[in-house]
C-alpha positions in Angstrom: -91.9 -18.3 44.2 -89.7 -21.2 43.0 -88.3 -23.9 45.2 -84.8 -22.5 44.9 -85.9 -19.0 45.8 -87.8 -20.3 48.8 -84.8 -22.4 50.0 -82.5 -19.5 49.5 -84.7 -17.1 51.4 -85.1 -19.6 54.2 -81.3 -19.9 54.5 -80.9 -16.1 54.6 -83.3 -15.9 57.5 -81.4 -18.7 59.3 -78.0 -17.2 58.6 -78.6 -14.1 60.6 -76.2 -13.8 63.6 -77.9 -11.1 65.6 -75.0 -8.7 65.2 -74.8 -5.0 66.2 -77.3 -4.0 63.5 -80.0 -5.9 65.3 -79.6 -4.0 68.6 -82.3 -1.6 69.6 -81.8 2.0 70.4 -82.2 1.6 74.2 -79.2 -0.5 75.0 -77.0 1.4 72.6 -78.0 4.7 74.3 -77.4 3.3 77.7 -74.0 2.1 76.7 -73.1 5.5 75.3 -74.2 7.3 78.4 -72.3 4.9 80.7 -69.2 5.3 78.6 -69.2 9.1 78.8 -69.9 8.9 82.5 -66.8 6.7 82.9 -64.7 9.2 80.9 -65.9 12.1 83.1 -65.2 10.2 86.3 -61.7 9.2 85.1 -61.0 12.9 84.3 -62.1 14.0 87.7 -60.0 11.4 89.5 -56.9 12.3 87.3 -57.3 16.0 88.0 -57.9 15.5 91.8 -54.9 13.3 92.1 -52.7 16.0 90.5 -51.6 13.9 87.6 -52.7 16.5 85.0 
């Protein structure tokens, strides 16, 4: 490995921001389930209030 390749790879490792692609499946699944739960509860409240 040359010096420039080593420096470039080190910068690439440092430049990672920890965006959505780094999330694990657990929190993503929990967020999905909680989102659908909120949608269902909102639908129940709307129909019980007679708004639909």
